[in-house]
C-alpha positions as CSV (number, residue, x, y, z in Angstrom):
1,M,21.1,3.9,25.8
2,K,23.7,1.9,27.8
3,D,24.3,-1.7,26.7
4,L,21.8,-1.5,23.9
5,N,22.6,-4.2,21.4
6,R,22.2,-2.6,17.9
7,R,22.3,-5.9,16.0
8,H,18.5,-5.9,16.2
9,A,16.1,-3.0,16.1
10,S,14.8,-2.1,19.6
11,L,11.1,-2.0,20.4
12,F,10.0,0.0,23.4
13,L,6.7,-0.7,25.1
14,E,5.1,1.2,28.0
15,V,4.3,-0.4,31.4
16,S,1.7,1.3,33.6
17,F,0.7,0.9,37.2
18,Q,-2.8,0.9,38.6
19,D,-1.2,1.3,42.1
20,E,2.2,0.8,43.5
21,E,2.1,-3.0,43.3
22,A,0.1,-3.7,40.2
23,P,2.0,-3.3,36.9
24,R,0.1,-3.9,33.7
25,L,0.5,-3.5,30.0
26,P,-1.6,-0.7,28.5
27,L,-3.7,-1.8,25.5
28,H,-1.2,-0.3,23.0
29,S,1.5,-2.5,24.4
30,S,-0.7,-5.6,24.4
31,I,-1.7,-5.0,20.8
32,V,2.0,-4.8,19.7
33,L,2.8,-8.1,21.6
34,F,-0.3,-9.8,20.0
35,L,0.9,-8.8,16.5
36,L,4.4,-10.0,17.3
37,S,3.0,-13.4,18.3
38,Y,0.7,-13.6,15.3
39,C,3.6,-12.9,13.0
40,E,6.0,-15.0,15.1
41,C,8.4,-12.1,14.6
42,K,11.8,-12.3,16.3
43,S,13.4,-9.2,14.6
44,F,13.2,-7.0,17.7
45,K,14.7,-6.7,21.1
46,V,11.7,-5.7,23.3
47,H,12.2,-3.2,26.1
48,L,9.5,-2.7,28.8
49,V,9.7,1.0,29.9
50,S,9.0,1.3,33.6
51,G,10.0,3.6,36.3
52,N,10.2,0.7,38.7
53,L,12.1,-2.2,37.2
54,D,11.4,-4.5,40.2
55,S,7.7,-4.0,40.0
56,S,7.6,-4.9,36.3
57,Q,9.0,-8.4,36.8
58,P,5.6,-10.1,37.2
59,L,4.8,-9.1,33.6
60,Q,7.4,-11.5,32.3
61,D,4.9,-14.3,32.8
62,Q,2.5,-12.5,30.5
63,L,4.9,-12.2,27.5
64,P,5.5,-14.5,24.6
65,E,8.3,-16.9,25.4
66,F,10.1,-16.5,22.1
67,L,10.7,-12.7,22.6
68,D,14.0,-11.2,23.9
69,V,12.6,-8.9,26.6
70,R,14.4,-6.7,29.0
71,D,13.5,-3.7,31.2
72,V,14.6,-0.1,30.9
73,R,14.0,3.1,32.9
74,P,12.5,6.2,31.2
75,E,15.6,8.2,31.9
76,D,17.8,5.6,30.1
77,L,15.9,5.8,26.9
78,P,17.7,7.0,23.7
79,M,16.9,10.7,23.0
80,L,14.8,10.0,19.9
81,V,12.7,7.5,21.8
82,R,12.3,9.8,24.8
83,D,10.9,12.5,22.4
84,C,8.1,10.2,21.3
85,R,5.0,8.6,22.6
86,L,5.3,4.8,22.9
87,P,5.3,2.3,21.4
88,A,8.4,3.1,19.4
89,V,11.1,1.3,17.4
90,L,14.7,2.4,17.2
91,D,16.7,1.0,14.2
92,E,20.1,-0.5,14.4
93,T,21.9,2.9,13.7
94,G,20.1,4.6,16.6
95,R,19.2,7.5,14.2
96,L,15.8,6.4,12.9
97,C,12.9,6.0,15.2
98,R,9.3,4.9,14.3
99,A,6.7,5.9,16.8
100,G,2.9,5.5,17.3
101,L,0.8,2.4,17.3
102,A,-0.1,2.2,13.6
103,V,3.4,3.1,12.4
104,V,5.0,0.5,14.7
105,L,2.5,-2.2,13.8
106,R,3.0,-1.7,10.0
107,H,6.8,-1.8,10.5
108,I,6.5,-5.1,12.4
109,I,4.5,-6.6,9.5
110,N,7.1,-5.4,6.9
111,K,10.0,-6.8,9.0
112,S,8.1,-10.1,9.4
113,V,7.5,-10.4,5.6
114,E,11.1,-9.4,5.0
115,A,12.3,-12.3,7.3
116,E,9.8,-14.8,5.9
117,P,8.4,-13.8,2.5
118,S,6.2,-16.9,2.3
119,R,3.9,-15.6,5.1
120,N,1.0,-14.6,2.9
121,D,-1.3,-14.3,5.9
122,V,1.0,-11.6,7.3
123,Q,1.3,-9.7,4.1
124,E,-2.5,-9.6,3.7
125,L,-2.7,-7.7,7.1
126,L,-1.8,-4.5,5.3
127,G,-5.0,-4.8,3.1
128,F,-5.7,-3.7,-0.4
129,K,-2.8,-1.6,-1.8
130,K,-1.1,-2.0,1.6
131,T,-2.9,1.1,3.0
132,C,-4.5,-0.4,6.2
133,L,-4.2,2.3,9.0
134,K,-1.7,4.2,6.8
135,A,-3.6,7.5,6.9
136,C,-2.8,9.5,10.0
137,A,-5.4,9.8,12.8
138,E,-5.6,13.6,12.4
139,V,-7.2,13.3,8.9
140,S,-8.7,9.7,8.9
141,K,-11.6,9.2,11.2
142,W,-11.3,5.4,10.8
143,T,-7.6,5.4,11.9
144,R,-8.5,7.7,14.8
145,L,-11.2,5.4,15.9
146,C,-9.1,2.3,15.8
147,E,-5.7,3.7,16.9
148,I,-7.0,6.1,19.6
149,G,-10.8,6.1,20.1
150,I,-11.5,2.4,21.0
151,P,-8.3,1.8,23.0
152,S,-8.9,4.9,25.0
153,A,-12.6,4.1,25.6
154,V,-11.7,0.6,26.8
155,E,-8.9,1.8,29.1
156,E,-11.4,4.3,30.6
157,H,-14.0,1.6,31.1
158,L,-11.5,-0.8,32.7
159,R,-10.5,1.8,35.3
160,N,-13.9,1.5,36.9
161,P,-16.1,-1.0,35.2
162,S,-18.7,-1.4,38.0
163,S,-19.6,2.3,37.7
164,Q,-20.8,1.8,34.1
165,Q,-23.2,-1.1,35.0
166,H,-26.3,0.8,33.8
167,Q,-24.6,2.9,31.2
168,P,-24.7,2.3,27.4
169,P,-21.5,1.2,25.7
170,P,-19.0,4.0,25.0
171,P,-19.6,6.0,21.8
172,A,-16.5,4.6,20.2
173,I,-17.7,1.0,20.7
174,L,-21.2,1.9,19.3
175,T,-19.5,3.4,16.3
176,L,-17.7,0.2,15.6
177,E,-21.0,-1.7,16.1
178,Q,-22.7,0.5,13.6
179,R,-19.8,0.1,11.1
180,L,-20.0,-3.7,11.4
181,A,-23.7,-3.6,10.6
182,E,-23.2,-1.8,7.3
183,P,-22.8,-3.7,4.0
184,V,-19.4,-3.5,2.4
185,K,-17.7,-3.1,-0.9
186,V,-14.3,-4.5,-1.7
187,H,-12.1,-4.3,-4.8
188,N,-13.3,-6.6,-7.6
189,D,-16.2,-8.0,-5.5
190,D,-18.5,-8.7,-8.5
191,K,-17.8,-12.4,-8.6
192,I,-18.3,-12.9,-4.9
193,R,-21.6,-11.1,-5.0
194,R,-22.8,-13.2,-8.0
195,Q,-21.9,-16.3,-6.0
196,K,-24.0,-15.0,-3.1
197,L,-26.9,-14.3,-5.4
198,K,-26.7,-17.9,-6.7
199,Q,-26.6,-19.2,-3.2
200,L,-29.6,-17.1,-2.1
201,R,-31.6,-18.4,-5.0
202,Q,-30.7,-21.9,-4.3
203,N,-31.9,-21.4,-0.7
204,G,-35.2,-20.3,-2.0
205,N,-34.6,-16.5,-1.6
206,E,-35.1,-15.5,-5.2
207,G,-35.5,-11.8,-5.6
208,S,-33.8,-11.0,-2.3
209,T,-30.8,-8.7,-2.4
210,E,-30.3,-8.2,1.3
211,G,-29.6,-10.3,4.4
212,S,-27.3,-13.0,5.6
213,V,-26.7,-16.2,3.9
214,D,-26.7,-18.0,7.2
215,S,-27.1,-17.0,10.8
216,N,-24.1,-19.2,11.6
217,P,-21.1,-16.9,11.0
218,S,-18.8,-19.9,10.3
219,E,-20.8,-20.9,7.3
220,G,-21.3,-17.6,5.4
221,L,-20.0,-17.1,1.9
222,E,-18.3,-13.9,2.9
223,L,-16.2,-15.7,5.6
224,K,-15.2,-18.4,3.2
225,A,-14.0,-15.8,0.7
226,A,-12.1,-14.0,3.5
227,L,-10.3,-17.1,4.6
228,A,-9.5,-18.1,1.1
229,K,-7.8,-14.7,0.7
230,L,-5.4,-15.8,3.4
231,S,-4.7,-19.2,1.6
232,I,-5.7,-21.1,4.7
233,V,-8.8,-23.1,3.6
234,A,-8.7,-26.4,1.8
235,A,-11.8,-25.7,-0.3
236,P,-11.8,-22.1,-1.6
237,I,-14.8,-20.5,-3.3
238,P,-15.6,-22.2,-6.6
239,T,-14.1,-20.5,-9.6
240,T,-16.4,-22.0,-12.2
241,R,-18.3,-19.6,-14.5
242,E,-21.8,-18.7,-13.4
243,S,-24.9,-19.5,-15.3
244,C,-26.1,-17.1,-18.0
245,E,-29.0,-16.1,-15.8
246,I,-26.7,-15.0,-13.0
247,R,-24.3,-13.3,-15.3
248,K,-27.1,-11.1,-16.8
249,V,-28.0,-9.6,-13.5
250,K,-26.9,-5.9,-13.3
251,T,-24.1,-5.1,-10.8
252,S,-26.5,-2.6,-9.1
253,D,-29.0,-5.5,-8.5
254,L,-26.5,-7.9,-6.9
255,P,-26.8,-8.5,-3.1
256,A,-24.5,-6.5,-0.8
257,L,-21.7,-8.2,1.1
258,E,-21.9,-8.3,4.8
259,H,-19.1,-7.3,7.1
260,V,-17.0,-10.2,8.1
261,F,-14.0,-8.4,9.7
262,A,-13.5,-4.8,10.8
263,E,-12.5,-3.3,7.4
264,G,-15.1,-5.3,5.5
265,L,-14.5,-8.7,3.9
266,Y,-10.9,-9.5,4.8
267,F,-8.9,-10.0,8.0
268,T,-6.4,-7.1,8.3
269,L,-4.3,-5.2,10.8
270,T,-7.3,-3.4,12.0
271,D,-8.7,-6.7,13.4
272,V,-5.4,-7.3,15.2
273,V,-5.6,-3.8,16.8
274,L,-9.2,-4.3,17.9
275,L,-9.1,-7.8,19.2
276,P,-7.2,-7.2,22.5
277,C,-9.3,-4.1,23.1
278,I,-12.7,-5.8,22.4
279,H,-11.7,-8.9,24.3
280,Q,-11.0,-7.0,27.5
281,Y,-14.1,-4.9,27.1
282,L,-16.4,-7.9,26.5
283,S,-14.8,-9.8,29.4
284,S,-15.4,-6.9,31.7
285,V,-19.0,-6.4,30.5
286,R,-19.9,-10.0,31.0
287,T,-18.9,-9.6,34.7
288,H,-20.4,-6.2,35.4
289,A,-23.1,-5.5,32.9
290,A,-24.0,-8.6,30.9
291,S,-27.3,-7.0,29.6
292,T,-25.1,-4.6,27.6
293,L,-24.1,-7.4,25.3
294,H,-27.5,-7.3,23.6
295,C,-26.7,-3.9,22.2
296,L,-23.7,-5.3,20.4
297,P,-24.8,-8.3,18.2
298,H,-22.5,-7.4,15.3
299,L,-19.5,-6.9,17.5
300,L,-20.1,-10.3,19.2
301,R,-20.3,-12.0,15.8
302,W,-17.1,-10.3,14.7
303,Y,-15.4,-11.5,17.9
304,C,-16.4,-15.0,17.1
305,R,-15.3,-14.8,13.4
306,V,-11.9,-13.4,14.3
307,Q,-11.2,-16.5,16.4
308,E,-11.7,-18.7,13.3
309,V,-8.6,-17.2,11.6
310,P,-5.8,-19.7,12.0
311,G,-3.0,-18.1,14.0
312,V,-5.3,-15.9,16.2
313,L,-5.8,-18.5,18.9
314,R,-2.1,-19.4,18.9
315,A,-1.1,-15.7,19.2
316,A,-3.7,-15.2,22.0
317,E,-2.4,-18.2,23.9
318,A,1.2,-16.9,23.6
319,C,0.0,-13.6,25.1
320,R,-2.0,-15.3,27.8
321,I,-5.3,-14.0,26.3
322,T,-8.1,-16.5,26.9
323,L,-10.5,-16.0,24.1
324,A,-14.0,-17.4,24.4
325,V,-17.0,-17.9,22.1
326,P,-20.0,-16.2,23.6
327,E,-23.1,-18.3,24.2
328,N,-26.6,-17.3,23.0
329,L,-25.5,-14.7,20.5
330,P,-28.1,-11.9,20.2
331,T,-30.2,-11.9,17.1
332,L,-29.0,-9.6,14.4
333,P,-31.4,-6.7,13.8
334,A,-33.2,-6.7,10.4
335,G,-32.5,-3.9,7.9
336,P,-29.7,-1.3,7.7
337,P,-28.4,0.5,10.8
338,V,-30.6,3.2,12.3
339,E,-29.9,6.7,11.0
340,G,-29.0,9.3,13.6
341,N,-27.2,6.8,15.8
342,P,-25.2,8.7,18.5
343,A,-22.2,6.7,17.4
344,S,-22.1,8.2,13.9
345,Q,-18.6,9.6,14.5
346,L,-17.4,8.5,11.1
347,E,-20.0,10.6,9.3
348,Q,-19.0,14.0,7.9
349,E,-20.4,16.7,10.2
350,E,-22.6,19.2,8.5
351,E,-21.8,22.9,8.7
352,T,-24.2,24.7,11.0
353,S,-24.2,28.5,11.3
354,A,-26.7,31.2,12.1
355,Q,-24.8,33.7,9.9
356,L,-25.9,35.1,6.6
357,P,-26.4,32.7,3.7
358,F,-23.4,31.7,1.6
359,V,-22.7,33.6,-1.6
360,G,-20.5,31.7,-4.0
361,G,-17.3,32.9,-5.8
362,P,-14.1,34.5,-4.5
363,R,-14.9,38.1,-5.5
364,P,-17.9,38.5,-3.2
365,T,-16.0,36.9,-0.4
366,I,-13.0,39.2,-0.9
367,T,-15.3,42.2,-1.2
368,K,-17.0,41.2,2.1
369,L,-13.7,41.0,3.9
370,K,-12.6,44.3,2.4
371,E,-15.7,46.0,3.6
372,N,-14.9,44.8,7.1
373,G,-11.3,46.2,6.9
374,I,-9.6,42.9,6.0
375,E,-7.2,42.8,3.1
376,A,-4.2,40.6,2.2
377,A,-0.9,42.2,3.2
378,F,2.6,40.9,2.9
379,A,5.5,41.8,5.1
380,H,8.9,42.9,3.7
381,H,11.3,40.0,3.1
382,P,14.3,40.7,5.5
383,C,17.0,39.2,3.3
384,P,15.7,38.6,-0.3
385,E,19.2,38.1,-1.8
386,W,20.4,35.6,0.8
387,T,21.5,32.3,-0.7
388,L,23.3,29.1,0.3
389,P,26.7,28.5,-1.4
390,W,25.2,25.8,-3.6
391,D,28.3,25.3,-5.9
392,S,30.5,24.5,-2.9
393,L,28.0,22.2,-1.0
394,P,28.3,18.4,-1.2
395,D,26.3,16.7,-3.9
396,A,24.1,14.9,-1.4
397,I,22.8,18.2,-0.1
398,N,21.7,19.5,-3.5
399,P,18.0,18.7,-4.3
400,T,19.0,16.9,-7.5
401,E,18.4,13.2,-6.4
402,G,15.9,11.2,-8.4
403,K,14.5,12.5,-11.7
404,M,14.2,16.2,-10.7
405,S,14.5,18.5,-13.8
406,N,17.1,21.3,-13.9
407,I,14.3,23.9,-13.8
408,R,12.7,22.3,-10.7
409,T,16.1,22.0,-9.1
410,V,16.7,25.7,-9.4
411,R,13.3,26.5,-7.9
412,K,13.8,24.0,-5.0
413,R,17.1,25.7,-4.2
414,Q,15.4,29.1,-4.2
415,Q,12.7,27.7,-1.8
416,L,15.4,26.3,0.5
417,N,17.2,29.7,0.5
418,N,14.1,31.3,1.9
419,L,13.4,28.8,4.7
420,V,17.1,28.4,5.7
421,A,17.5,32.2,5.8
422,M,14.6,32.6,8.2
423,V,15.7,29.7,10.4
424,T,19.3,31.0,10.6
425,Q,17.9,34.3,11.9
426,L,16.1,32.4,14.7
427,A,18.5,29.6,15.6
428,K,21.1,29.7,18.4
429,P,23.7,27.2,19.3
430,G,22.1,24.2,21.2
431,H,18.7,24.8,19.7
432,T,16.6,21.8,18.4
433,V,15.1,22.5,14.9
434,V,12.3,20.1,13.8
435,D,11.6,19.7,10.1
436,F,8.0,18.6,10.0
437,C,6.5,16.8,6.9
438,S,10.2,16.5,5.9
439,G,9.8,14.2,2.9
440,T,13.2,13.1,1.6
441,G,14.9,15.7,3.8
442,H,15.6,18.6,1.4
443,V,15.1,21.2,4.2
444,G,16.3,19.2,7.3
445,I,19.6,18.0,5.7
446,V,20.5,21.5,4.6
447,L,19.7,22.8,8.0
448,A,21.8,20.1,9.7
449,H,24.8,21.0,7.5
450,A,24.3,24.8,7.8
451,L,23.7,24.7,11.6
452,P,26.3,22.2,13.0
453,L,25.7,23.5,16.6
454,C,22.0,22.7,16.5
455,Q,20.2,19.4,16.6
456,V,17.9,18.8,13.7
457,I,15.1,16.2,13.7
458,L,13.2,15.2,10.6
459,I,9.6,14.0,11.1
460,E,7.7,12.3,8.3
461,N,4.9,9.8,8.1
462,K,6.0,8.1,4.8
463,E,8.6,5.5,5.5
464,E,10.1,5.4,2.0
465,S,10.8,9.2,2.1
466,L,12.4,9.1,5.5
467,I,14.6,6.1,4.6
468,R,16.0,8.1,1.6
469,A,16.7,11.1,3.8
470,H,18.4,8.8,6.3
471,S,20.6,7.4,3.6
472,R,21.6,10.9,2.4
473,S,22.6,11.9,6.0
474,I,24.8,8.8,6.3
475,E,26.5,9.7,3.0
476,L,27.2,13.2,4.4
477,G,28.4,12.0,7.7
478,L,26.0,14.3,9.6
479,E,26.1,13.7,13.4
480,N,23.5,16.3,14.5
481,I,20.5,14.8,12.8
482,G,17.8,12.3,13.8
483,F,14.7,10.9,12.0
484,I,11.3,10.0,13.3
485,Q,8.6,8.3,11.3
486,A,5.4,9.3,13.1
487,N,2.3,11.5,13.0
488,L,2.9,14.9,14.5
489,D,1.0,14.1,17.7
490,Y,3.4,11.3,18.6
491,F,6.4,13.7,18.8
492,I,6.4,15.2,22.3
493,G,10.1,16.3,22.6
494,P,11.1,19.9,23.3
495,F,12.3,22.1,20.4
496,Q,12.8,25.7,19.7
497,I,12.1,26.0,15.9
498,G,9.7,24.2,13.7
499,V,9.9,24.4,9.9
500,A,7.8,22.9,7.1
501,L,8.2,23.4,3.3
502,H,4.9,23.0,1.4
503,A,3.0,21.3,4.2
504,C,-0.2,20.3,2.4
505,G,-3.7,21.5,3.5
506,V,-4.2,21.3,7.3
507,A,-0.7,20.0,7.8
508,T,0.4,23.6,7.9
509,D,-2.1,24.3,10.7
510,M,-1.0,21.1,12.5
511,V,2.6,22.2,12.4
512,M,1.8,25.7,13.6
513,E,-0.4,24.3,16.4
514,H,2.4,21.9,17.5
515,C,4.9,24.8,17.5
516,I,2.5,27.0,19.5
517,Q,1.9,24.3,22.1
518,A,5.7,23.9,22.5
519,G,6.4,27.6,22.6
520,A,8.6,27.3,19.5
521,A,9.1,29.7,16.6
522,F,8.0,28.5,13.2
523,V,8.9,29.0,9.5
524,V,6.2,27.4,7.4
525,S,5.4,27.5,3.6
526,P,1.8,26.3,3.1
527,C,0.6,24.3,0.1
528,C,-2.6,22.6,-1.3
529,Y,-5.0,25.2,0.2
530,G,-7.9,23.3,-1.4
531,F,-7.3,20.4,1.0
532,I,-8.0,22.6,4.0
533,Q,-10.9,21.4,6.1
534,N,-12.0,21.3,9.8
535,A,-9.9,18.9,11.8
536,V,-10.0,17.3,15.2
537,K,-8.2,20.1,17.1
538,F,-9.2,23.2,15.2
539,T,-11.8,24.6,12.8
540,F,-11.8,27.3,10.1
541,P,-11.7,30.2,10.0
542,R,-8.9,30.3,12.6
543,S,-9.1,33.9,13.9
544,K,-11.9,35.7,15.7
545,K,-12.1,38.5,13.1
546,F,-12.5,36.1,10.2
547,Q,-15.0,34.1,12.2
548,E,-17.1,37.2,12.8
549,T,-17.0,38.0,9.0
550,L,-17.1,34.7,7.1
551,I,-19.0,31.4,7.4
552,Y,-17.1,28.1,6.9
553,K,-18.2,27.7,3.3
554,E,-17.0,31.2,2.4
555,H,-13.6,30.4,3.9
556,M,-13.5,27.2,1.9
557,M,-14.1,29.2,-1.2
558,L,-11.0,31.3,-0.4
559,C,-9.0,28.1,0.1
560,R,-10.3,26.6,-3.2
561,F,-9.3,29.6,-5.3
562,A,-6.0,30.0,-3.4
563,D,-4.8,26.9,-5.3
564,Q,-5.2,28.7,-8.6
565,T,-1.8,30.3,-8.9
566,A,-0.2,28.1,-11.5
567,P,2.0,29.9,-14.1
568,Q,-0.2,28.7,-17.1
569,L,-3.3,30.4,-15.7
570,P,-4.3,33.9,-16.9
571,P,-2.6,36.7,-15.0
572,E,-5.9,38.0,-13.5
573,R,-6.9,34.6,-12.2
574,R,-3.4,34.2,-10.7
575,L,-3.8,37.5,-9.0
576,I,-7.1,36.5,-7.4
577,G,-5.4,33.2,-6.3
578,K,-2.6,35.2,-4.7
579,Q,-5.1,37.4,-2.9
580,C,-6.9,34.3,-1.6
581,M,-3.6,32.8,-0.4
582,G,-2.8,35.9,1.4
583,L,-6.2,36.0,3.1
584,V,-6.1,32.4,4.2
585,D,-2.6,32.9,5.7
586,L,-3.6,36.2,7.3
587,D,-6.4,34.3,9.1
588,R,-3.8,31.8,10.2
589,S,-1.4,34.5,11.4
590,W,-4.1,36.3,13.4
591,G,-5.1,33.0,15.0
592,A,-1.5,32.5,16.2
593,E,-1.2,36.2,17.3
594,S,-4.2,35.7,19.5
595,R,-2.1,33.1,21.4
596,G,0.8,35.4,22.0
597,Y,2.8,35.1,18.8
598,Q,4.3,37.7,16.4
599,V,3.7,36.5,12.9
600,Q,4.7,37.8,9.5
601,V,3.2,36.6,6.2
602,M,5.7,37.2,3.3
603,T,6.4,36.1,-0.2
604,M,9.4,33.9,-0.9
605,E,12.0,35.4,-3.3
606,P,11.9,35.3,-6.2
607,E,8.2,34.9,-6.5
608,T,8.6,32.5,-9.4
609,C,10.3,29.9,-7.1
610,S,6.9,28.3,-6.6
611,P,3.2,28.9,-7.3
612,K,2.7,28.4,-3.5
613,N,5.2,31.1,-2.5
614,N,3.8,32.3,0.8
615,M,5.9,31.9,4.0
616,L,4.7,32.4,7.6
617,V,7.3,33.3,10.1
618,G,6.2,33.3,13.8
619,R,7.8,33.6,17.1
620,P,6.5,33.9,20.7
621,S,6.1,37.5,21.7
622,V,8.4,37.1,24.7
623,Q,11.2,35.7,22.5
624,D,14.1,38.0,21.6
625,G,14.5,39.0,18.0
626,P,17.3,37.8,15.7
627,H,20.7,38.9,17.0
628,E,22.6,38.8,13.8
629,A,21.9,39.4,10.1
630,C,21.2,36.6,7.7
631,E,24.7,36.8,6.1
632,A,26.4,36.4,9.5
633,Q,24.4,33.3,10.3
634,M,25.4,31.3,7.2
635,A,27.5,28.3,8.1
636,T,31.0,28.2,6.6
C-alpha cells in the first residue's frame, strides 16, 4: 500500500454504512478497538477501510485518542490483506498477515505483553495455558459462538430492533445465557470450593452444596477469587489452611462454583469480545423490548460483574461506550438450567437415522459396501520416480530443521516429492498456489522455490509455526511468497491450486471445500482419519452413494480403523487400515465429483514414505489437463 509506514504493524478495521451518510463500526471493529483501549496498546497503526473516505471522518470522534488512525480505500489495501476478511494485521515486512477476530485479538494481547511485561491483567486474558479462543471456529462450538454467532446475531438485531419487540432473544444469546447458568470447573479449584463450603456453613447453610453465596454479585466468593487472579484487589482470598472438618469433605461433595465471567471463574478475552456485543444488544432491548430482559438474568449479572474489573470502564470510556448497571435485576432461577433449551447449540448433536441398525467392526462395513458395488481403488501414480534435486537445494529448503531424524527427513522428502510433482503438473505461470495447514512451510517453501513464476501463500492457524516458515523464506530470499495466520474461512482471495500435506481429520475436507468453492484444483494428503466428525458446513458420509449405503456410525468405524496403518502393526491389520483409508477417500472423491470435479485417489511413492500415504488430486472438469510432463515442469 502506498505511504504505509512499516515501522509499526498495520491494523486494518472495517467501516460499514447503514445508508449513504451513516458510517459505523461493525461489532468486530468495535471489539478490536475496545481491546486496544483495555491493553493501552500503541503497537499498531490503525487503518479504517472505507470506500468513502470523506464519509468515515465522523468516526474519528468515536476512536481512542491515543491511537494513530488513518483511512484507506479497499483498492489500496496490500494484497495479503485484500485476500482476507477483516480485521487483519500486516507485519512490518508486509509478508505476514494475521486475519480474523480471534487471531487478531490474541496477537494484540501478545504485542501488549511484549511491550509491557508487567501487565498481568493483560496476560491473564489468554486464560489457562493461553488457549482462550485459540481453537478455530470450524471445530470449536464455543469459539464459533463468541467469534461469529453472537456478533452476527446482535448485528442482525440492530438492523431492525423494533421488529423483534415480541420475539424471544436470538438463539445465540440464549445459548450464552444457558452457559452462564451452569456451574463451572477451573484448574485447581479445590481450595476455592472448600472456602465456599466454609462460607456456606458459616451462613447457616450446612449440608448445602448448591446455590449462590450472595445475591449481590459484587460480594460473591467466586468474584473475589476472579479479581485476585488479576492482582487487582487489596485483600485476596485467605490462604490459611482450612479446618480438619472442611479438609475431610470429599471433592465430589464440595459445592460447585458459579459462573462469574464468560469462560467460568476468570476474566478472559472472551469477556472482552462479548462486552461490546452484549452492551449494544441490551441497550437496544431496553428501548424496544424491555420485557425481554427478564429472560436473561444471568447475562445481566455477567454484564454487571464485567464492569467491576478495573480497566473495563476506562476502556469503555475511551471507545465512547457508556456502560450502565441495570436496575431491578431479575431474580436468578433456582436449580440447574432446563434441559432441552432451544439454545443448546453447544451440546453434541445425536445421530438420528432411519436406516438399518449399526453393526460394529470394519469387516461388516467393508462387506456391506462391497455388496453394494463399492470397493477401494487407487489410480496409477503418473510420475512415481519424480524427485526434487535435494542435493543441490539450499539448506533452508530441506526438511531438516529442528530435531528431525535422518529417517524422518528422508520420508518427508519423499512426501514432498509426491505433492510437488502433482502441483507442477497443474501450475501455470501467474497462478496462485495456497498451502493450507502449512505448518513450518515444508510444502509451501519448496513450491515457492520450484515455481518462481507462481505466487505461493501459506495459511496456518498456529503462530509459532508460521513465524518459523517466515524466517526460512527470508533466509532464502524468496519474493513470491506470503504468509497468513488465519482460519480457512478468513481467506477469501482467488487462487488456482490448493495443497495440504497431512491435513488432520476434517481439515482435509475443509481444504477440499474451500478449493471447490474457489473453483481451484487441489492436491491433498489426508491424515488423522479418526478425528473426522460432522462439521458446520458438511456431514459424513460425503457422497450420495455412501449415504445410501452407510449410516454415520458405520462411516466413523471406517475412519477409526483407517488410522491403523502404522508399520509396527500386523500386516493383516495394516491391510484393513489401508482399505478403510481408501474407502473414506473414495467417499470424499465422489462427493467432489458430484460438484463438477475430476478426482483421483492414489498412493504416494514409495508407499513407505508415510503410514498415511493416500493423495487426492482433483481439478474442475472444465479445466484443461496438464500440458507438460512432470520432468519438464521441475524448476532449474
